[in-house]
Residue frames as qw, qx, qy, qz and C-alpha x, y, z in Angstrom:
[[0.000, 0.892, 0.452, 0.000, 0.00, 0.00, 0.00],
 [0.442, 0.187, 0.014, 0.877, 1.44, 3.33, -1.02],
 [0.015, 0.425, 0.323, -0.845, 0.60, 6.80, 0.20],
 [0.364, 0.256, -0.244, -0.862, -2.61, 7.83, -1.50],
 [0.373, -0.103, -0.871, -0.302, -4.00, 4.32, -1.94],
 [0.463, -0.104, 0.424, -0.772, -7.41, 4.01, -0.36],
 [0.259, -0.133, -0.935, -0.203, -9.46, 0.87, 0.14],
 [0.505, -0.174, 0.176, -0.827, -13.08, 0.66, 1.19],
 [0.327, 0.063, 0.913, -0.236, -15.08, -2.16, 2.75],
 [0.587, 0.526, 0.508, -0.348, -17.64, -3.61, 0.37],
 [0.450, 0.769, -0.281, -0.356, -15.61, -2.76, -2.74],
 [0.940, 0.072, 0.272, 0.192, -14.04, -5.40, -5.02],
 [0.018, 0.822, -0.477, -0.311, -10.47, -4.98, -6.21],
 [0.895, 0.366, -0.218, -0.133, -9.46, -7.30, -9.09],
 [0.376, 0.572, -0.667, 0.294, -5.88, -7.62, -7.81],
 [0.390, -0.344, 0.672, -0.528, -7.27, -9.08, -4.55],
 [0.908, 0.110, 0.039, -0.402, -9.13, -11.91, -6.32],
 [0.003, 0.588, -0.809, -0.029, -6.38, -14.44, -5.56],
 [0.854, -0.023, -0.382, -0.352, -8.66, -17.49, -5.12],
 [0.682, 0.047, -0.636, 0.358, -6.41, -18.61, -2.25],
 [0.578, -0.799, -0.162, -0.029, -6.23, -18.28, 1.51],
 [0.728, 0.012, -0.193, 0.658, -3.29, -16.63, 3.20],
 [0.238, -0.922, -0.120, 0.280, -1.87, -13.54, 4.86],
 [0.622, 0.420, 0.035, 0.660, 0.52, -11.00, 3.35],
 [0.373, -0.814, -0.171, 0.411, 2.24, -8.27, 5.38],
 [0.524, 0.565, 0.110, 0.628, 3.64, -5.12, 3.77],
 [0.354, -0.506, -0.203, 0.760, 5.48, -2.13, 5.18],
 [0.304, 0.844, 0.423, 0.125, 3.90, 1.06, 3.87],
 [0.430, 0.522, 0.008, 0.736, 5.39, 4.30, 2.62],
 [0.279, -0.763, 0.039, -0.582, 4.00, 6.10, 5.68],
 [0.088, 0.458, -0.743, 0.480, 5.81, 3.82, 8.14],
 [0.682, -0.137, 0.494, -0.522, 3.10, 1.39, 9.18],
 [0.149, -0.086, 0.961, 0.218, 2.06, -2.08, 8.10],
 [0.707, 0.120, -0.109, -0.688, -0.84, -3.48, 6.10],
 [0.314, -0.091, 0.943, -0.057, -1.94, -7.05, 6.71],
 [0.596, 0.159, -0.402, -0.677, -3.91, -8.50, 3.81],
 [0.437, -0.056, 0.852, -0.282, -5.99, -11.45, 5.08],
 [0.490, 0.191, -0.566, -0.635, -7.17, -13.41, 2.05],
 [0.397, 0.044, 0.856, -0.328, -9.95, -15.88, 2.88],
 [0.307, -0.024, -0.704, -0.641, -11.96, -17.80, 0.31],
 [0.524, -0.439, -0.669, -0.292, -15.58, -18.13, 1.47],
 [0.037, 0.204, -0.531, 0.821, -15.54, -15.91, 4.58],
 [0.335, -0.540, -0.771, -0.043, -18.27, -16.95, 7.00],
 [0.266, -0.818, -0.105, -0.499, -20.18, -14.47, 9.15],
 [0.802, -0.574, -0.063, 0.153, -18.55, -16.08, 12.19],
 [0.722, 0.032, 0.059, 0.688, -15.06, -15.50, 10.78],
 [0.167, 0.650, 0.153, 0.726, -15.89, -11.91, 9.86],
 [0.508, -0.811, -0.137, -0.258, -17.11, -11.17, 13.41],
 [0.828, -0.392, -0.037, 0.398, -13.79, -12.39, 14.84],
 [0.531, 0.265, 0.108, 0.797, -12.00, -9.65, 12.86],
 [0.120, -0.862, -0.308, -0.385, -14.20, -6.86, 14.23],
 [0.100, 0.532, -0.404, 0.738, -12.91, -4.09, 16.47],
 [0.615, -0.464, 0.289, -0.569, -13.19, -4.97, 20.14],
 [0.997, -0.033, -0.069, -0.013, -12.33, -8.61, 19.49],
 [0.570, -0.659, 0.401, 0.281, -8.92, -9.71, 20.73],
 [0.709, 0.653, -0.257, 0.073, -5.95, -9.79, 18.38],
 [0.735, -0.529, 0.322, 0.279, -2.76, -11.64, 19.22],
 [0.574, 0.779, -0.241, 0.071, 0.36, -10.72, 17.29],
 [0.723, -0.524, 0.374, 0.251, 3.69, -12.49, 17.58],
 [0.647, 0.701, -0.299, -0.019, 6.81, -12.65, 15.51],
 [0.763, -0.445, 0.381, 0.275, 9.99, -14.63, 15.46],
 [0.365, 0.783, -0.438, -0.251, 13.06, -14.47, 13.23],
 [0.842, -0.127, 0.504, 0.143, 14.45, -17.61, 11.64],
 [0.648, 0.135, 0.482, 0.574, 17.20, -17.61, 9.02],
 [0.168, -0.177, 0.134, 0.960, 17.02, -13.80, 8.57],
 [0.279, -0.359, -0.536, -0.711, 13.26, -13.74, 7.86],
 [0.279, -0.031, 0.582, -0.763, 10.60, -12.71, 10.35],
 [0.264, -0.320, -0.860, -0.297, 7.47, -14.81, 10.69],
 [0.303, -0.132, 0.259, -0.908, 4.43, -12.90, 11.94],
 [0.185, -0.317, -0.930, -0.022, 1.60, -14.82, 13.55],
 [0.325, -0.159, 0.047, -0.931, -1.88, -13.34, 13.97],
 [0.131, -0.338, -0.927, 0.099, -4.83, -14.71, 15.91],
 [0.289, -0.247, -0.125, -0.917, -8.19, -12.97, 15.58],
 [0.726, -0.281, 0.114, -0.618, -10.61, -13.74, 18.41],
 [0.773, -0.226, 0.571, -0.162, -11.08, -17.50, 18.64],
 [0.807, 0.556, -0.164, -0.116, -9.88, -18.25, 15.10],
 [0.905, -0.155, 0.094, 0.386, -6.74, -20.35, 14.64],
 [0.317, -0.664, 0.294, 0.610, -3.35, -18.72, 14.19],
 [0.703, 0.677, 0.152, 0.155, -2.46, -17.46, 10.73],
 [0.541, -0.586, 0.250, 0.549, 1.03, -16.48, 9.67],
 [0.626, 0.762, 0.054, 0.157, 3.11, -14.80, 7.01],
 [0.712, -0.162, 0.029, 0.682, 6.78, -14.19, 6.45],
 [0.146, 0.985, 0.077, 0.050, 8.18, -10.68, 6.19],
 [0.700, -0.247, 0.094, 0.663, 11.61, -9.33, 5.36],
 [0.105, 0.911, -0.001, -0.400, 12.59, -5.73, 4.71],
 [0.387, -0.375, 0.645, 0.541, 15.36, -7.16, 2.54],
 [0.469, 0.482, 0.701, 0.235, 12.82, -7.82, -0.21],
 [0.167, 0.954, 0.184, -0.169, 12.33, -4.09, -0.61],
 [0.248, -0.721, 0.488, 0.425, 16.10, -3.66, -1.02],
 [0.481, -0.002, 0.798, 0.362, 16.21, -6.52, -3.53],
 [0.364, 0.688, 0.611, 0.144, 13.35, -4.87, -5.47],
 [0.346, 0.309, 0.124, 0.877, 15.09, -1.48, -5.55],
 [0.332, -0.720, -0.222, -0.567, 12.66, 0.08, -3.03],
 [0.459, 0.021, -0.678, 0.574, 14.73, 0.15, 0.16],
 [0.466, -0.772, -0.266, -0.339, 12.89, 0.92, 3.39],
 [0.255, 0.416, -0.571, 0.661, 14.37, 2.22, 6.59],
 [0.661, -0.599, -0.449, -0.057, 13.66, 1.21, 10.14],
 [0.548, 0.119, -0.339, 0.755, 16.27, 3.62, 11.52],
 [0.213, -0.596, -0.016, -0.774, 13.94, 6.35, 12.79],
 [0.102, 0.012, -0.791, 0.603, 13.71, 6.38, 16.57],
 [0.374, -0.578, -0.637, -0.346, 10.22, 5.60, 17.81],
 [0.162, -0.516, 0.311, -0.782, 9.29, 8.16, 20.48],
 [0.062, 0.004, 0.872, -0.486, 8.36, 6.82, 23.92],
 [0.449, 0.341, 0.590, -0.577, 4.88, 5.35, 23.87],
 [0.584, 0.549, -0.207, -0.561, 4.72, 5.14, 20.05],
 [0.558, -0.108, 0.806, 0.166, 4.58, 1.90, 18.06],
 [0.074, 0.074, -0.710, -0.697, 3.86, 0.75, 14.54],
 [0.648, 0.229, 0.290, -0.666, 0.29, 0.50, 13.29],
 [0.165, 0.017, 0.927, 0.337, -1.17, -2.39, 11.33],
 [0.586, 0.239, -0.029, -0.774, -4.11, -1.81, 9.01],
 [0.347, 0.009, 0.938, 0.007, -5.90, -5.14, 8.60],
 [0.548, 0.251, -0.288, -0.744, -7.92, -5.89, 5.48],
 [0.543, 0.081, 0.824, -0.139, -10.15, -8.97, 5.52],
 [0.359, 0.425, -0.453, -0.697, -10.58, -9.89, 1.86],
 [0.844, 0.223, 0.434, -0.223, -12.90, -12.41, 0.20],
 [0.272, -0.469, 0.654, 0.527, -10.30, -13.92, -2.09],
 [0.466, 0.363, 0.775, 0.226, -12.79, -15.40, -4.58],
 [0.254, 0.856, 0.421, 0.157, -14.09, -11.94, -5.53],
 [0.451, 0.259, -0.100, 0.848, -11.41, -9.53, -4.27],
 [0.302, -0.773, -0.264, -0.492, -13.99, -7.80, -2.06],
 [0.169, 0.263, -0.596, 0.739, -12.71, -6.08, 1.07],
 [0.490, -0.531, -0.675, -0.148, -15.05, -7.32, 3.77],
 [0.524, -0.821, -0.199, 0.107, -13.63, -5.50, 6.77],
 [0.446, 0.577, -0.280, 0.624, -10.94, -2.93, 7.63],
 [0.658, -0.736, -0.152, 0.059, -9.45, -2.55, 11.08],
 [0.381, 0.676, -0.411, 0.478, -6.40, -0.83, 12.53],
 [0.791, -0.571, -0.169, 0.143, -4.41, -1.87, 15.59],
 [0.047, 0.873, -0.443, 0.201, -1.34, -0.50, 17.31],
 [0.831, 0.126, -0.509, 0.185, 1.54, -2.85, 18.01],
 [0.655, -0.746, -0.053, 0.105, 2.71, -1.08, 21.12],
 [0.062, 0.918, -0.391, 0.020, 6.03, 0.57, 21.84],
 [0.509, -0.511, 0.692, 0.043, 8.07, -2.35, 23.23],
 [0.793, 0.283, 0.535, 0.070, 6.93, -4.75, 20.52],
 [0.521, 0.850, 0.054, 0.061, 7.69, -2.17, 17.81],
 [0.096, -0.862, 0.497, 0.007, 11.12, -1.29, 19.20],
 [0.685, -0.255, 0.679, 0.066, 11.99, -4.98, 19.44],
 [0.750, 0.493, 0.419, 0.137, 11.03, -5.56, 15.81],
 [0.286, 0.952, -0.110, 0.022, 12.72, -2.35, 14.69],
 [0.407, -0.706, 0.563, 0.135, 16.02, -3.44, 16.26],
 [0.679, 0.022, 0.690, 0.250, 16.08, -6.49, 13.99],
 [0.557, 0.713, 0.417, 0.089, 14.54, -4.83, 10.91],
 [0.054, 0.954, -0.193, -0.224, 16.92, -1.87, 10.80],
 [0.327, -0.515, 0.728, 0.311, 19.83, -4.23, 10.13],
 [0.577, 0.245, 0.770, 0.120, 17.89, -6.64, 7.94],
 [0.429, 0.845, 0.242, -0.211, 16.74, -3.79, 5.68],
 [0.077, 0.856, -0.438, -0.265, 20.38, -3.21, 4.65],
 [0.328, -0.336, 0.868, 0.165, 21.25, -6.84, 3.90],
 [0.636, 0.256, -0.406, -0.604, 20.06, -8.35, 0.61],
 [0.790, -0.125, 0.543, -0.255, 18.62, -11.86, 0.78],
 [0.256, -0.216, 0.829, 0.448, 19.59, -12.79, -2.74],
 [0.352, 0.029, -0.513, -0.782, 16.24, -12.25, -4.41],
 [0.741, -0.105, 0.060, -0.661, 12.80, -13.81, -4.37],
 [0.836, 0.123, -0.527, -0.089, 14.01, -17.35, -5.12],
 [0.376, 0.207, -0.705, 0.564, 16.36, -17.37, -2.13],
 [0.375, -0.198, 0.339, -0.840, 13.62, -15.82, 0.02],
 [0.839, -0.029, -0.159, -0.519, 11.14, -18.51, -0.99],
 [0.714, 0.182, -0.656, 0.164, 13.70, -21.27, -0.45],
 [0.105, 0.219, -0.657, 0.714, 14.36, -20.08, 3.10],
 [0.588, -0.120, 0.184, -0.779, 10.63, -19.85, 3.80],
 [0.866, 0.060, -0.396, -0.300, 10.00, -23.37, 2.49],
 [0.511, 0.222, -0.728, 0.399, 12.85, -24.68, 4.65],
 [0.179, -0.170, 0.549, -0.798, 11.25, -23.12, 7.75],
 [0.731, -0.011, 0.024, -0.682, 7.77, -24.40, 6.89],
 [0.757, 0.148, -0.633, -0.069, 9.22, -27.90, 6.49],
 [0.375, 0.081, -0.734, 0.561, 10.21, -27.72, 10.19],
 [0.063, 0.213, 0.544, -0.809, 7.61, -25.46, 11.86],
 [0.020, -0.627, -0.702, -0.337, 3.85, -25.13, 11.58],
 [0.084, -0.693, -0.096, -0.710, 2.01, -21.92, 12.50],
 [0.698, -0.687, -0.146, -0.143, 1.43, -22.98, 16.11],
 [0.820, -0.215, -0.058, 0.528, 5.13, -23.68, 16.58],
 [0.351, 0.444, 0.061, 0.822, 6.02, -20.33, 15.06],
 [0.366, -0.757, -0.141, -0.522, 3.57, -18.61, 17.43],
 [0.822, -0.538, -0.119, 0.146, 5.12, -20.43, 20.39],
 [0.682, 0.101, -0.028, 0.724, 8.59, -19.32, 19.30],
 [0.030, 0.679, 0.105, 0.726, 7.32, -15.76, 19.32],
 [0.633, -0.730, -0.082, -0.242, 6.27, -16.11, 22.94],
 [0.881, -0.266, -0.059, 0.386, 9.54, -17.83, 23.86],
 [0.536, 0.280, 0.027, 0.796, 11.55, -14.99, 22.37],
 [0.189, -0.506, -0.408, 0.736, 9.53, -12.42, 24.25],
 [0.096, 0.066, -0.333, -0.936, 8.04, -10.73, 21.19],
 [0.085, -0.469, -0.876, -0.077, 4.33, -10.72, 21.89],
 [0.236, -0.015, 0.121, -0.964, 1.40, -8.37, 21.92],
 [0.151, -0.393, -0.896, -0.142, -2.01, -9.57, 22.94],
 [0.064, 0.460, 0.495, -0.734, -5.22, -7.69, 23.52],
 [0.384, 0.771, 0.507, -0.029, -7.82, -5.61, 21.77],
 [0.425, 0.742, 0.110, 0.506, -7.22, -2.61, 19.59],
 [0.555, -0.531, -0.181, 0.614, -4.54, -0.37, 21.08]]
């Protein structure tokens, strides 16, 4: 998502019609994150678990120079996605995580729940990650943003290697073990 891009709930976007389930996390030009939650056949129950006021658990861990973010909405199972600022460097769009976050300030995550069969945005929500969580991630990301991974093929190979060893629940547990965790409602 770039500055000036606007999405609206109830609107279909052809590029979102992926026909697959999965999460994708992007760092935005304005210094926050967007989490695209692609779900094919969203039920009313699932949609309600994404609503504001419902709990959101966010964890991340770093394995082999790639961060794995785990998200749990309400009572739904964990979902995850890899993220590396190195991809932006590899694509010629370097991002920086060097700015100091003022006390009490953390990164935001705009969450889009998308019906992947049609590309329709079903729900939009924003949460704050909290200062300590954000500073912890920033400490890793500021260095990682300057180190190329070797392109998309190397990135995907590393991800596949991790997914051959860990499932989403194990990744979420690693996040807790490493102390990188934020749980609660919208902050």
